[in-house]
OpenMM code with the backbone's topology and positions (N, CA, C; nanometers):
from openmm import Vec3, app, unit

residues = "UNK UNK UNK UNK UNK UNK UNK UNK UNK UNK UNK UNK UNK UNK UNK UNK UNK UNK UNK UNK UNK UNK UNK UNK UNK UNK UNK UNK UNK UNK UNK UNK UNK UNK UNK UNK UNK UNK UNK UNK UNK UNK UNK UNK UNK UNK UNK UNK UNK UNK UNK UNK UNK UNK UNK UNK UNK UNK UNK UNK UNK UNK UNK UNK UNK UNK UNK UNK UNK UNK UNK UNK UNK UNK UNK UNK UNK UNK UNK UNK UNK UNK UNK UNK UNK UNK UNK UNK UNK UNK UNK UNK UNK UNK UNK UNK UNK UNK UNK UNK UNK UNK UNK UNK UNK UNK UNK UNK UNK UNK UNK UNK UNK UNK UNK UNK UNK UNK UNK UNK UNK UNK UNK UNK UNK UNK UNK UNK UNK UNK UNK UNK UNK UNK UNK UNK UNK UNK UNK UNK UNK UNK UNK UNK UNK UNK UNK UNK UNK UNK UNK UNK UNK UNK UNK UNK UNK UNK UNK UNK UNK UNK UNK UNK UNK UNK UNK UNK UNK UNK UNK UNK UNK UNK UNK UNK UNK".split()
positions = [
    Vec3(14.2730, 9.4317, 6.5302),
    Vec3(14.2356, 9.4786, 6.4020),
    Vec3(14.1978, 9.3504, 6.3147),
    Vec3(14.0967, 9.3575, 6.2387),
    Vec3(14.0462, 9.2577, 6.1590),
    Vec3(14.0087, 9.3005, 6.0328),
    Vec3(13.9857, 9.2002, 5.9390),
    Vec3(13.9380, 9.2229, 5.8044),
    Vec3(13.8158, 9.1571, 5.7840),
    Vec3(13.7146, 9.1981, 5.7062),
    Vec3(13.5853, 9.1390, 5.6909),
    Vec3(13.4568, 9.1709, 5.7571),
    Vec3(13.4783, 9.2836, 5.8479),
    Vec3(13.3595, 9.3273, 5.9064),
    Vec3(13.3215, 9.2452, 6.0318),
    Vec3(13.1941, 9.2731, 6.0690),
    Vec3(13.1343, 9.2169, 6.2007),
    Vec3(13.1384, 9.0734, 6.2027),
    Vec3(13.0981, 9.0035, 6.0756),
    Vec3(13.0918, 8.8652, 6.0750),
    Vec3(13.2187, 8.7853, 6.0929),
    Vec3(13.3257, 8.8678, 6.0569),
    Vec3(13.4578, 8.8050, 6.0803),
    Vec3(13.5117, 8.8083, 6.2074),
    Vec3(13.4466, 8.9093, 6.2897),
    Vec3(13.4959, 8.9142, 6.4366),
    Vec3(13.4114, 8.8402, 6.5257),
    Vec3(13.2861, 8.8168, 6.4860),
    Vec3(13.1895, 8.7482, 6.5983),
    Vec3(13.2254, 8.6074, 6.6234),
    Vec3(13.2832, 8.5157, 6.5393),
    Vec3(13.3288, 8.4042, 6.5820),
    Vec3(13.4480, 8.4031, 6.6898),
    Vec3(13.5346, 8.4935, 6.6648),
    Vec3(13.6359, 8.5192, 6.7732),
    Vec3(13.5864, 8.5656, 6.9022),
    Vec3(13.4996, 8.6559, 6.8909),
    Vec3(13.4344, 8.7102, 7.0166),
    Vec3(13.3596, 8.5981, 7.0959),
    Vec3(13.2852, 8.5217, 7.0209),
    Vec3(13.1996, 8.4099, 7.0817),
    Vec3(13.2944, 8.2993, 7.1423),
    Vec3(13.4104, 8.2644, 7.0705),
    Vec3(13.5068, 8.1719, 7.1309),
    Vec3(13.5689, 8.2271, 7.2540),
    Vec3(13.6127, 8.3435, 7.2554),
    Vec3(13.6778, 8.4080, 7.3662),
    Vec3(13.5869, 8.4159, 7.4879),
    Vec3(13.4600, 8.4755, 7.4613),
    Vec3(13.3651, 8.4872, 7.5748),
    Vec3(13.3151, 8.3614, 7.6155),
    Vec3(13.2920, 8.2646, 7.5385),
    Vec3(13.2414, 8.1513, 7.5843),
    Vec3(13.3319, 8.0445, 7.6432),
    Vec3(13.4401, 8.0173, 7.5719),
    Vec3(13.5295, 7.9005, 7.6156),
    Vec3(13.6561, 7.9569, 7.6671),
    Vec3(13.7121, 8.0638, 7.6289),
    Vec3(13.8382, 8.1096, 7.6862),
    Vec3(13.8139, 8.1750, 7.8351),
    Vec3(13.7336, 8.2766, 7.8363),
    Vec3(13.7048, 8.3373, 7.9531),
    Vec3(13.5862, 8.2997, 8.0405),
    Vec3(13.4995, 8.2345, 7.9807),
    Vec3(13.3768, 8.1804, 8.0435),
    Vec3(13.2850, 8.2858, 8.0929),
    Vec3(13.2752, 8.3843, 8.0207),
    Vec3(13.1815, 8.4999, 8.0566),
    Vec3(13.0429, 8.4782, 8.0525),
    Vec3(13.0108, 8.4024, 7.9247),
    Vec3(12.8770, 8.3732, 7.8908),
    Vec3(12.8620, 8.2290, 7.8651),
    Vec3(12.7387, 8.1839, 7.8575),
    Vec3(12.6982, 8.0545, 7.8213),
    Vec3(12.6544, 8.0513, 7.6747),
    Vec3(12.6488, 7.9456, 7.6038),
    Vec3(12.6149, 7.9496, 7.4558),
    Vec3(12.4779, 7.9996, 7.4412),
    Vec3(12.3736, 7.9749, 7.5161),
    Vec3(12.2450, 8.0414, 7.4965),
    Vec3(12.2488, 8.1928, 7.5278),
    Vec3(12.3283, 8.2501, 7.6018),
    Vec3(12.3424, 8.3956, 7.6123),
    Vec3(12.4048, 8.4423, 7.5004),
    Vec3(12.5056, 8.3872, 7.4444),
    Vec3(12.5587, 8.4284, 7.3079),
    Vec3(12.4683, 8.4254, 7.2063),
    Vec3(12.3939, 8.3310, 7.2013),
    Vec3(12.2831, 8.3201, 7.0835),
    Vec3(12.1869, 8.4446, 7.1087),
    Vec3(12.1516, 8.4867, 7.2327),
    Vec3(12.0605, 8.5837, 7.2699),
    Vec3(12.1196, 8.7154, 7.2092),
    Vec3(12.2616, 8.7325, 7.2426),
    Vec3(12.3275, 8.8455, 7.1911),
    Vec3(12.3375, 8.8600, 7.0423),
    Vec3(12.3596, 8.7463, 6.9657),
    Vec3(12.3584, 8.7368, 6.8163),
    Vec3(12.2257, 8.7715, 6.7822),
    Vec3(12.1251, 8.7174, 6.8350),
    Vec3(11.9813, 8.7444, 6.7880),
    Vec3(11.9492, 8.8813, 6.8116),
    Vec3(11.9842, 8.9513, 6.9126),
    Vec3(11.9594, 9.0781, 6.9313),
    Vec3(12.0216, 9.1654, 6.8305),
    Vec3(12.1486, 9.1449, 6.8108),
    Vec3(12.2397, 9.2125, 6.7079),
    Vec3(12.1657, 9.1965, 6.5768),
    Vec3(12.1124, 9.1058, 6.5282),
    Vec3(12.0447, 9.0844, 6.3984),
    Vec3(11.9300, 9.1507, 6.3744),
    Vec3(11.8731, 9.2195, 6.4860),
    Vec3(11.7425, 9.2964, 6.4708),
    Vec3(11.7801, 9.4435, 6.4411),
    Vec3(11.8952, 9.4802, 6.4525),
    Vec3(11.9408, 9.6336, 6.4214),
    Vec3(12.0586, 9.6388, 6.3308),
    Vec3(12.0740, 9.7646, 6.2824),
    Vec3(12.2021, 9.7812, 6.2044),
    Vec3(12.3157, 9.7839, 6.3071),
    Vec3(12.4281, 9.7466, 6.2579),
    Vec3(12.5536, 9.7492, 6.3325),
    Vec3(12.5530, 9.6274, 6.4335),
    Vec3(12.5548, 9.5138, 6.3833),
    Vec3(12.5373, 9.3967, 6.4714),
    Vec3(12.6767, 9.3842, 6.5589),
    Vec3(12.7813, 9.4274, 6.4998),
    Vec3(12.9021, 9.4017, 6.5932),
    Vec3(12.9040, 9.4789, 6.7203),
    Vec3(12.8708, 9.5943, 6.7173),
    Vec3(12.8772, 9.6684, 6.8375),
    Vec3(12.7701, 9.6327, 6.9348),
    Vec3(12.6423, 9.5832, 6.8834),
    Vec3(12.5422, 9.5300, 6.9676),
    Vec3(12.5971, 9.4078, 7.0384),
    Vec3(12.6592, 9.3168, 6.9699),
    Vec3(12.7057, 9.1874, 7.0406),
    Vec3(12.8172, 9.2332, 7.1307),
    Vec3(12.9113, 9.3183, 7.0878),
    Vec3(13.0243, 9.3386, 7.1843),
    Vec3(12.9678, 9.4155, 7.3062),
    Vec3(12.8719, 9.5064, 7.3032),
    Vec3(12.8279, 9.5735, 7.4217),
    Vec3(12.7529, 9.4573, 7.5015),
    Vec3(12.6703, 9.3725, 7.4389),
    Vec3(12.6019, 9.2595, 7.5191),
    Vec3(12.6985, 9.1774, 7.5829),
    Vec3(12.8089, 9.1420, 7.5157),
    Vec3(12.9064, 9.0487, 7.5924),
    Vec3(12.9803, 9.1319, 7.7024),
    Vec3(13.0195, 9.2551, 7.6766),
    Vec3(13.0717, 9.3366, 7.7844),
    Vec3(12.9803, 9.3463, 7.9013),
    Vec3(12.8524, 9.3803, 7.8781),
    Vec3(12.7513, 9.3942, 7.9839),
    Vec3(12.7441, 9.2715, 8.0611),
    Vec3(12.6915, 9.1664, 7.9806),
    Vec3(12.6763, 9.0377, 8.0518),
    Vec3(12.7934, 8.9716, 8.1223),
    Vec3(12.9035, 8.9887, 8.0578),
    Vec3(13.0241, 8.9421, 8.1221),
    Vec3(13.0548, 9.0171, 8.2544),
    Vec3(13.0444, 9.1398, 8.2563),
    Vec3(13.0701, 9.2174, 8.3730),
    Vec3(12.9622, 9.1941, 8.4766),
    Vec3(12.8361, 9.1852, 8.4359),
    Vec3(12.7262, 9.1611, 8.5151),
    Vec3(12.7457, 9.0348, 8.6025),
    Vec3(12.7902, 8.9231, 8.5350),
    Vec3(12.8023, 8.7973, 8.6001),
    Vec3(12.9307, 8.7819, 8.6769),
    Vec3(13.0260, 8.8823, 8.6460),
    Vec3(13.1599, 8.8745, 8.7223),
    Vec3(13.1878, 9.0035, 8.7827),
    Vec3(13.1111, 9.0658, 8.8669),
    Vec3(13.1271, 9.2030, 8.9059),
    Vec3(13.2393, 9.2382, 8.9861),
    Vec3(13.3082, 9.1488, 9.0328),
    Vec3(13.4483, 9.1735, 9.1064),
    Vec3(13.4371, 9.2750, 9.2181),
    Vec3(13.3349, 9.2732, 9.2998),
    Vec3(13.3188, 9.3687, 9.4116),
    Vec3(13.2293, 9.4838, 9.3889),
    Vec3(13.1954, 9.5085, 9.2602),
    Vec3(13.0972, 9.6145, 9.2267),
    Vec3(12.9516, 9.5648, 9.2317),
    Vec3(12.8481, 9.6509, 9.2208),
    Vec3(12.7262, 9.6022, 9.1995),
    Vec3(12.7111, 9.5508, 9.0607),
    Vec3(12.6194, 9.4589, 9.0361),
    Vec3(12.6236, 9.3902, 8.8989),
    Vec3(12.5799, 9.5104, 8.7871),
    Vec3(12.4924, 9.6027, 8.8285),
    Vec3(12.4551, 9.7061, 8.7292),
    Vec3(12.5736, 9.8005, 8.7056),
    Vec3(12.6459, 9.8427, 8.8046),
    Vec3(12.7647, 9.9236, 8.7803),
    Vec3(12.8623, 9.8515, 8.6980),
    Vec3(12.8887, 9.7307, 8.7294),
    Vec3(12.9825, 9.6535, 8.6546),
    Vec3(12.9479, 9.6249, 8.5112),
    Vec3(12.8204, 9.6011, 8.5056),
    Vec3(12.7687, 9.5701, 8.3569),
    Vec3(12.7736, 9.6924, 8.2765),
    Vec3(12.7357, 9.8098, 8.3393),
    Vec3(12.7407, 9.9414, 8.2649),
    Vec3(12.8881, 9.9664, 8.2275),
    Vec3(12.9814, 9.9492, 8.3261),
    Vec3(13.1252, 9.9872, 8.2925),
    Vec3(13.1633, 9.8928, 8.1809),
    Vec3(13.1385, 9.7582, 8.1954),
    Vec3(13.1672, 9.6673, 8.0867),
    Vec3(13.1341, 9.7031, 7.9446),
    Vec3(12.9972, 9.7464, 7.9383),
    Vec3(12.9478, 9.7929, 7.8186),
    Vec3(13.0212, 9.9202, 7.7670),
    Vec3(13.0563, 10.0151, 7.8572),
    Vec3(13.1160, 10.1290, 7.8102),
    Vec3(13.2592, 10.1132, 7.7675),
    Vec3(13.3380, 10.0168, 7.8332),
    Vec3(13.4732, 9.9854, 7.8120),
    Vec3(13.4692, 9.9066, 7.6708),
    Vec3(13.3762, 9.8353, 7.6485),
    Vec3(13.3704, 9.7600, 7.5152),
    Vec3(13.3480, 9.8560, 7.4118),
    Vec3(13.2601, 9.9550, 7.4253),
    Vec3(13.2316, 10.0540, 7.3219),
    Vec3(13.3588, 10.1273, 7.2933),
    Vec3(13.4193, 10.1664, 7.3890),
    Vec3(13.5553, 10.2525, 7.3821),
    Vec3(13.6470, 10.1757, 7.3008),
    Vec3(13.6836, 10.0568, 7.3459),
    Vec3(13.7841, 9.9607, 7.2741),
    Vec3(13.7417, 9.9185, 7.1440),
    Vec3(13.6175, 9.9307, 7.1022),
    Vec3(13.5801, 9.8934, 6.9658),
    Vec3(13.5904, 10.0116, 6.8811),
    Vec3(13.5608, 10.1412, 6.9147),
    Vec3(13.5649, 10.2530, 6.8253),
    Vec3(13.7034, 10.3220, 6.8131),
    Vec3(13.7624, 10.3419, 6.9347),
    Vec3(13.8985, 10.4175, 6.9339),
    Vec3(13.9965, 10.3721, 6.8338),
    Vec3(14.0354, 10.2505, 6.8268),
    Vec3(14.1275, 10.2021, 6.7293),
    Vec3(14.0864, 10.2189, 6.5792),
    Vec3(13.9427, 10.1943, 6.5648),
    Vec3(13.8951, 10.2232, 6.4356),
    Vec3(13.9084, 10.3598, 6.3764),
    Vec3(13.8759, 10.4519, 6.4732),
    Vec3(13.8947, 10.5893, 6.4283),
    Vec3(14.0296, 10.6290, 6.4215),
    Vec3(14.1200, 10.5822, 6.5079),
    Vec3(14.2774, 10.6133, 6.4867),
    Vec3(14.3078, 10.5591, 6.3541),
    Vec3(14.2751, 10.4470, 6.3099),
    Vec3(14.3239, 10.3857, 6.2036),
    Vec3(14.2666, 10.4637, 6.0786),
    Vec3(14.1462, 10.5053, 6.0759),
    Vec3(14.0809, 10.5802, 5.9713),
    Vec3(14.1564, 10.7284, 5.9658),
    Vec3(14.1473, 10.7919, 6.0733),
    Vec3(14.2215, 10.9347, 6.0602),
    Vec3(14.3678, 10.9406, 6.0256),
    Vec3(14.4370, 10.8284, 6.0772),
    Vec3(14.5815, 10.8226, 6.0513),
    Vec3(14.6119, 10.7654, 5.9163),
    Vec3(14.5413, 10.6667, 5.8944),
    Vec3(14.5672, 10.5885, 5.7665),
    Vec3(14.4885, 10.6476, 5.6445),
    Vec3(14.3769, 10.7126, 5.6633),
    Vec3(14.2924, 10.7492, 5.5488),
    Vec3(14.3644, 10.8182, 5.4411),
    Vec3(14.4564, 10.9252, 5.4702),
    Vec3(14.5229, 11.0006, 5.3768),
    Vec3(14.6041, 10.9392, 5.2930),
    Vec3(14.6388, 10.8057, 5.3260),
    Vec3(14.7432, 10.7352, 5.2412),
    Vec3(14.6857, 10.6073, 5.1695),
    Vec3(14.5545, 10.6037, 5.1862),
    Vec3(14.4881, 10.4868, 5.1149),
    Vec3(14.4995, 10.5002, 4.9518),
    Vec3(14.4924, 10.6134, 4.9005),
    Vec3(14.5162, 10.6161, 4.7620),
    Vec3(14.6408, 10.5772, 4.7088),
    Vec3(14.7484, 10.5952, 4.7934),
    Vec3(14.8858, 10.5583, 4.7439),
    Vec3(14.9026, 10.4073, 4.7528),
    Vec3(14.8162, 10.3277, 4.8258),
    Vec3(14.8208, 10.1906, 4.8151),
    Vec3(14.7277, 10.1228, 4.7203),
    Vec3(14.6527, 10.1974, 4.6464),
    Vec3(14.5591, 10.1372, 4.5630),
    Vec3(14.6185, 10.0523, 4.4348),
    Vec3(14.7197, 10.1046, 4.3897),
    Vec3(14.8040, 10.0506, 4.2804),
    Vec3(14.9033, 9.9184, 4.3209),
    Vec3(14.9088, 9.9092, 4.4433),
    Vec3(15.0144, 9.8032, 4.4929),
    Vec3(14.9509, 9.6640, 4.4657),
    Vec3(15.0127, 9.5841, 4.3671),
    Vec3(14.9649, 9.4576, 4.3287),
    Vec3(14.9891, 9.3626, 4.4529),
    Vec3(15.0888, 9.3709, 4.5202),
    Vec3(15.1246, 9.2657, 4.6359),
    Vec3(15.0110, 9.2756, 4.7489),
    Vec3(14.9854, 9.4077, 4.7745),
    Vec3(14.8702, 9.4294, 4.8738),
    Vec3(14.7389, 9.3939, 4.8199),
    Vec3(14.7144, 9.4062, 4.7014),
    Vec3(14.5830, 9.3717, 4.6331),
    Vec3(14.5646, 9.2133, 4.6478),
    Vec3(14.6881, 9.1330, 4.6185),
    Vec3(14.6822, 9.0044, 4.6200),
    Vec3(14.6700, 8.9527, 4.7644),
    Vec3(14.7435, 9.0191, 4.8515),
    Vec3(14.7289, 8.9835, 5.0027),
    Vec3(14.5696, 9.0027, 5.0382),
    Vec3(14.5282, 9.1067, 5.0153),
    Vec3(14.3835, 9.1388, 5.0462),
    Vec3(14.2762, 9.0340, 4.9886),
    Vec3(14.3027, 8.9812, 4.8592),
    Vec3(14.2235, 8.8874, 4.8112),
    Vec3(14.2270, 8.7564, 4.8923),
    Vec3(14.3493, 8.7092, 4.9274),
    Vec3(14.3583, 8.5933, 5.0159),
    Vec3(14.2942, 8.6139, 5.1447),
    Vec3(14.3056, 8.7277, 5.2046),
    Vec3(14.2357, 8.7603, 5.3328),
    Vec3(14.0867, 8.7595, 5.3234),
    Vec3(14.0350, 8.8061, 5.2059),
    Vec3(13.8916, 8.7903, 5.1803),
    Vec3(13.8408, 8.6479, 5.1742),
    Vec3(13.9265, 8.5693, 5.1039),
    Vec3(13.8906, 8.4159, 5.1122),
    Vec3(13.8827, 8.3621, 5.2347),
    Vec3(13.9717, 8.3979, 5.3278),
    Vec3(13.9780, 8.3552, 5.4631),
    Vec3(13.8495, 8.3948, 5.5437),
    Vec3(13.8207, 8.5151, 5.5229),
    Vec3(13.7150, 8.5921, 5.5928),
    Vec3(13.5866, 8.5075, 5.5486),
    Vec3(13.5621, 8.4663, 5.4438),
    Vec3(13.4444, 8.3912, 5.3943),
    Vec3(13.4420, 8.2593, 5.4714),
    Vec3(13.5538, 8.1890, 5.5043),
    Vec3(13.5545, 8.0713, 5.5800),
    Vec3(13.5129, 8.0979, 5.7366),
    Vec3(13.5634, 8.2170, 5.7760),
    Vec3(13.5296, 8.2619, 5.9206),
    Vec3(13.3729, 8.2745, 5.9355),
    Vec3(13.3212, 8.3501, 5.8351),
    Vec3(13.1802, 8.3657, 5.8305),
    Vec3(13.0907, 8.2582, 5.8217),
    Vec3(13.1420, 8.1606, 5.7429),
    Vec3(13.0767, 8.0288, 5.7370),
    Vec3(13.0770, 7.9550, 5.8699),
    Vec3(13.1914, 7.9646, 5.9400),
    Vec3(13.2108, 7.9031, 6.0632),
    Vec3(13.0982, 7.9641, 6.1622),
    Vec3(13.0731, 8.0848, 6.1688),
    Vec3(12.9815, 8.1631, 6.2427),
    Vec3(12.8439, 8.1086, 6.2100),
    Vec3(12.8137, 8.0879, 6.0686),
    Vec3(12.6775, 8.0449, 6.0280),
    Vec3(12.6600, 7.9073, 6.0878),
    Vec3(12.7728, 7.8204, 6.0769),
    Vec3(12.7374, 7.6900, 6.1249),
    Vec3(12.7222, 7.6702, 6.2713),
    Vec3(12.8018, 7.7603, 6.3473),
    Vec3(12.7945, 7.7496, 6.4850),
    Vec3(12.6601, 7.8002, 6.5301),
    Vec3(12.6099, 7.9114, 6.4678),
    Vec3(12.4775, 7.9495, 6.5014),
    Vec3(12.3658, 7.8562, 6.4666),
    Vec3(12.3772, 7.7838, 6.3535),
    Vec3(12.2643, 7.7042, 6.3208),
    Vec3(12.2726, 7.5791, 6.4142),
    Vec3(12.3901, 7.5260, 6.4543),
    Vec3(12.3849, 7.4145, 6.5496),
    Vec3(12.3340, 7.4573, 6.6806),
    Vec3(12.3605, 7.5754, 6.7330),
    Vec3(12.3056, 7.6106, 6.8642),
    Vec3(12.1522, 7.6492, 6.8513),
    Vec3(12.1094, 7.6908, 6.7405),
    Vec3(11.9628, 7.7146, 6.7179),
    Vec3(11.8863, 7.5872, 6.7063),
    Vec3(11.9253, 7.5000, 6.6238),
    Vec3(11.8605, 7.3661, 6.5963),
    Vec3(11.8849, 7.2627, 6.7020),
    Vec3(11.9997, 7.2731, 6.7751),
    Vec3(12.0177, 7.1733, 6.9015),
    Vec3(12.0487, 7.2546, 7.0138),
    Vec3(11.9531, 7.3259, 7.0679),
    Vec3(11.9896, 7.4178, 7.1872),
    Vec3(12.0552, 7.3420, 7.3070),
    Vec3(12.1495, 7.3919, 7.3638),
    Vec3(12.2134, 7.3228, 7.4701),
    Vec3(12.2588, 7.1700, 7.4419),
    Vec3(12.2854, 7.1450, 7.3222),
    Vec3(12.3369, 7.0203, 7.2792),
    Vec3(12.2330, 6.9191, 7.2986),
    Vec3(12.0994, 6.9502, 7.3171),
    Vec3(11.9942, 6.8622, 7.3470),
    Vec3(11.9370, 6.8152, 7.2081),
    Vec3(11.8135, 6.7501, 7.2306),
    Vec3(11.7460, 6.6911, 7.1124),
    Vec3(11.7143, 6.8047, 7.0030),
    Vec3(11.6916, 6.7810, 6.8791),
    Vec3(11.6603, 6.8731, 6.7763),
    Vec3(11.5364, 6.9485, 6.8134),
    Vec3(11.5463, 7.0805, 6.7763),
    Vec3(11.4272, 7.1639, 6.7918),
    Vec3(11.3628, 7.1640, 6.6605),
    Vec3(11.2607, 7.0865, 6.6555),
    Vec3(11.1835, 7.0730, 6.5239),
    Vec3(11.1080, 7.1981, 6.4914),
    Vec3(11.0711, 7.2862, 6.5806),
    Vec3(11.0078, 7.4150, 6.5502),
    Vec3(11.1113, 7.5027, 6.4744),
    Vec3(11.2254, 7.5087, 6.5226),
    Vec3(11.3366, 7.5867, 6.4560),
    Vec3(11.3698, 7.5367, 6.3200),
    Vec3(11.3684, 7.3905, 6.3117),
    Vec3(11.3928, 7.3382, 6.1762),
    Vec3(11.2891, 7.3756, 6.0795),
    Vec3(11.1604, 7.3659, 6.1133),
    Vec3(11.0558, 7.3960, 6.0181),
    Vec3(11.0386, 7.5459, 5.9893),
    Vec3(11.0730, 7.6314, 6.0804),
    Vec3(11.0565, 7.7734, 6.0615),
    Vec3(11.1771, 7.8098, 5.9652),
    Vec3(11.3034, 7.7561, 5.9878),
    Vec3(11.4072, 7.7743, 5.8981),
    Vec3(11.3944, 7.7350, 5.7672),
    Vec3(11.3435, 7.6198, 5.7516),
    Vec3(11.3125, 7.5646, 5.6186),
    Vec3(11.2190, 7.6551, 5.5454),
    Vec3(11.1107, 7.6935, 5.6069),
    Vec3(11.0112, 7.7747, 5.5384),
    Vec3(11.0736, 7.9072, 5.4976),
    Vec3(11.1468, 7.9636, 5.5841),
    Vec3(11.2141, 8.0888, 5.5580),
    Vec3(11.3283, 8.0850, 5.4437),
    Vec3(11.3886, 7.9796, 5.4400),
    Vec3(11.4939, 7.9506, 5.3411),
    Vec3(11.4228, 7.9379, 5.2125),
    Vec3(11.3290, 7.8551, 5.1967),
    Vec3(11.2557, 7.8193, 5.0757),
    Vec3(11.1775, 7.9523, 5.0232),
    Vec3(11.1237, 8.0245, 5.1226),
    Vec3(11.0426, 8.1484, 5.0835),
    Vec3(11.1319, 8.2423, 5.0202),
    Vec3(11.2562, 8.2703, 5.0879),
    Vec3(11.3430, 8.3735, 5.0351),
    Vec3(11.4224, 8.3329, 4.9123),
    Vec3(11.4373, 8.1946, 4.8843),
    Vec3(11.5018, 8.1450, 4.7646),
    Vec3(11.4061, 8.1361, 4.6514),
    Vec3(11.2800, 8.0839, 4.6781),
    Vec3(11.1964, 8.0555, 4.5571),
    Vec3(11.1083, 8.1808, 4.5352),
    Vec3(11.0562, 8.2298, 4.6454),
    Vec3(10.9510, 8.3416, 4.6214),
    Vec3(11.0160, 8.4829, 4.6367),
    Vec3(11.1340, 8.4895, 4.6744),
    Vec3(11.2098, 8.6077, 4.6841),
    Vec3(11.1495, 8.7015, 4.7906),
    Vec3(11.1208, 8.6303, 4.9102),
    Vec3(11.0710, 8.7072, 5.0301),
    Vec3(11.1748, 8.7940, 5.0795),
    Vec3(11.1466, 8.9113, 5.1225),
    Vec3(11.2394, 9.0163, 5.1854),
    Vec3(11.2814, 8.9666, 5.3153),
    Vec3(11.3997, 9.0050, 5.3503),
    Vec3(11.4562, 8.9507, 5.4815),
    Vec3(11.3799, 9.0059, 5.6006),
    Vec3(11.3536, 9.1371, 5.5981),
    Vec3(11.2829, 9.1954, 5.7136),
    Vec3(11.1526, 9.1296, 5.7541),
    Vec3(11.0584, 9.1057, 5.6610),
    Vec3(10.9303, 9.0294, 5.6906),
    Vec3(10.9542, 8.8971, 5.7277),
    Vec3(11.0673, 8.8199, 5.6779),
    Vec3(11.0941, 8.6949, 5.7391),
    Vec3(11.1430, 8.6981, 5.8688),
    Vec3(11.2291, 8.7809, 5.9138),
    Vec3(11.2743, 8.7955, 6.0523),
    Vec3(11.1541, 8.8181, 6.1429),
    Vec3(11.0691, 8.9227, 6.1041),
    Vec3(10.9780, 8.9754, 6.1881),
    Vec3(10.8665, 8.8524, 6.2064),
    Vec3(10.8362, 8.7951, 6.0944),
    Vec3(10.7427, 8.6805, 6.0900),
    Vec3(10.7939, 8.5566, 6.1690),
    Vec3(10.9077, 8.5207, 6.1634),
    Vec3(10.9717, 8.4210, 6.2262),
    Vec3(10.9841, 8.4471, 6.3843),
    Vec3(11.0045, 8.5841, 6.4150),
    Vec3(11.0051, 8.6014, 6.5606),
    Vec3(10.8699, 8.5999, 6.6189),
    Vec3(10.7670, 8.6503, 6.5384),
    Vec3(10.6243, 8.6367, 6.5945),
    Vec3(10.5816, 8.4875, 6.5979),
    Vec3(10.6151, 8.4058, 6.5040),
    Vec3(10.5827, 8.2726, 6.5164),
    Vec3(10.6441, 8.2061, 6.6381),
    Vec3(10.7665, 8.2437, 6.6506),
    Vec3(10.8473, 8.1847, 6.7741),
    Vec3(10.7786, 8.2378, 6.9122),
    Vec3(10.7426, 8.3740, 6.9264),
    Vec3(10.6650, 8.4031, 7.0301),
    Vec3(10.5307, 8.3245, 7.0511),
    Vec3(10.4574, 8.3094, 6.9531),
    Vec3(10.3366, 8.2362, 6.9566),
    Vec3(10.3681, 8.1089, 7.0167),
    Vec3(10.4557, 8.0383, 6.9535),
    Vec3(10.4921, 7.8956, 6.9825),
    Vec3(10.5286, 7.8875, 7.1294),
    Vec3(10.6200, 7.9764, 7.1530),
    Vec3(10.6751, 7.9811, 7.3071),
    Vec3(10.5711, 7.9995, 7.4116),
    Vec3(10.4860, 8.1031, 7.3909),
    Vec3(10.3893, 8.1473, 7.4947),
    Vec3(10.2481, 8.0911, 7.4795),
    Vec3(10.2034, 8.0509, 7.3637),
    Vec3(10.0728, 8.0068, 7.3634),
    Vec3(10.0488, 7.8607, 7.3247),
    Vec3(10.1519, 7.7996, 7.2855),
    Vec3(10.1218, 7.6533, 7.2557),
    Vec3(10.1924, 7.5657, 7.3499),
] * unit.nanometer
topology = app.Topology()
chain = topology.addChain("A")
for resn in residues:
    res = topology.addResidue(resn, chain)
    for name in ("N", "CA", "C"):
        topology.addAtom(name, app.Element.getBySymbol(name[0]), res)
């Protein structure tokens, strides 16, 4: 159980999948995070990706496709069942907790911690995008990031065209230059 939504969970998932269990490599995790950011519901996309790729690469006697499919299905089940139970069992009691000052103070402290966790994910994502594989700096990524940042900050560009445009520039750069 976590507080703070998807971006509070993703650093933990990345740490466990990459460093504790060794299911994925940093580039694969970046692919999963990038895939998730193209759709609503980034948490479930990343978790399914990690479950599928982790099981695909470590099939333990099954075919990789069967293992990957089972990994994605188990990940989906383990993501949603506790949430639904928490909502259905705890939902009727939420209004009783609204006036509890101690609980409100605790949740405020948790919110502050979640901001730090989300910042940790942003730094990890930036480091792996700008220095892929801990290699030399990727100047193309730096330039595209700077243009997108300035455009959204100064000219109030909408996020969707920035993501689509950055993706298209990346494809052009990768395949035609």
